[in-house]
C-alpha positions, -999 to 999 in steps of 0.1 A, spaced: -588 -278 -420 -603 -245 -406 -641 -244 -409 -642 -280 -422 -678 -285 -409 -689 -252 -425 -675 -263 -459 -692 -296 -456 -726 -283 -445 -728 -255 -471 -714 -277 -499 -740 -303 -492 -768 -277 -490 -759 -262 -524 -757 -298 -538 -792 -305 -525 -805 -274 -543 -787 -285 -576 -798 -321 -572 -834 -311 -565 -835 -287 -595 -820 -314 -617 -843 -342 -605 -876 -323 -605 -889 -342 -635 -881 -377 -621 -905 -400 -602 -901 -396 -565 -879 -427 -558 -855 -419 -586 -854 -382 -576 -846 -392 -540 -817 -414 -553 -804 -386 -575 -806 -361 -547 -788 -385 -523 -761 -388 -549 -759 -350 -551 -755 -348 -514 -726 -373 -515 -711 -353 -544 -715 -321 -525 -697 -336 -495 -668 -348 -516 -666 -316 -536 -666 -295 -505 -638 -315 -490 -618 -320 -521 -597 -287 -522 -585 -292 -487 -578 -329 -491 -556 -322 -522 -540 -291 -505 -542 -296 -467 -541 -265 -445 -509 -275 -429 -490 -243 -436 -499 -206 -442 -507 -198 -478 -514 -235 -486 -537 -226 -515 -524 -240 -548 -542 -248 -580 -571 -267 -563 -580 -235 -545 -577 -213 -576 -601 -194 -597 -589 -214 -627 -598 -247 -611 -633 -234 -600 -641 -219 -634 -627 -249 -653 -648 -274 -632 -679 -252 -636 -675 -250 -673 -671 -288 -676 -701 -294 -653 -723 -270 -672 -713 -283 -707 -711 -320 -699 -731 -326 -667 -766 -328 -681 -755 -353 -708 -736 -374 -683 -766 -373 -659 -789 -384 -687 -766 -413 -696 -765 -425 -660 -802 -422 -658 -807 -443 -690 -783 -469 -676 -803 -469 -644 -835 -473 -662 -821 -503 -681 -810 -519 -649 -845 -514 -634 -861 -528 -665 -839 -559 -663 -848 -561 -626 -885 -563 -634 -878 -592 -658 -858 -612 -632 -884 -614 -604 -882 -652 -601 -844 -653 -594 -833 -633 -564 -797 -627 -571 -801 -612 -606 -831 -592 -594 -811 -579 -564 -780 -571 -585 -800 -552 -611 -816 -532 -584 -782 -523 -570 -770 -514 -605 -800 -491 -611 -796 -475 -577 -758 -469 -583 -765 -453 -617 -790 -428 -602 -767 -420 -573 -739 -414 -598 -762 -392 -619 -767 -370 -588 -730 -372 -577 -717 -357 -610 -738 -326 -604 -733 -324 -567 -695 -325 -568 -690 -292 -587 -716 -275 -565 -697 -286 -534 -664 -275 -549 -677 -241 -559 -692 -237 -524 -658 -244 -509 -640 -218 -531 -668 -193 -525 -666 -197 -487 -628 -194 -488 -631 -161 -508 -657 -147 -484 -642 -158 -451 -604 -154 -456 -584 -123 -455 -567 -129 -488 -582 -136 -522 -581 -170 -538 -553 -171 -565 -559 -170 -602 -537 -201 -608 -515 -207 -578 -502 -189 -547 -465 -186 -543 -452 -197 -510 
């Protein structure tokens, strides 16, 4: 994939900004988990179009590299992202509350901590993924000689 590192770096950078803006009201530890999840989501989102449609031929761009895919994912993220994030945060808080009740037994305490951590990482991931994806499409539009297609590029 041409410019793979640039896609990853800039996708993760945009995801950090989105994750930081989203987690600004959280305590520092939870915010750090959410931002780490955003970074992971930005990485996956930035790679996703070229994983689905590898650059193994000229004009490889199909639906994953289209305006429709980018706009569709953005609309879903804007409409549903905050509610999903809040749901994962609530689940994480429940796990952390159960963890504080299980201090005497190591395994339940440990598993509840893992569950809470995963919930906060996921809360960040679901906002970082669309940011990384949008970054990928934006970079392709800026750096390539042809425009990204509306739906699909005919080969």
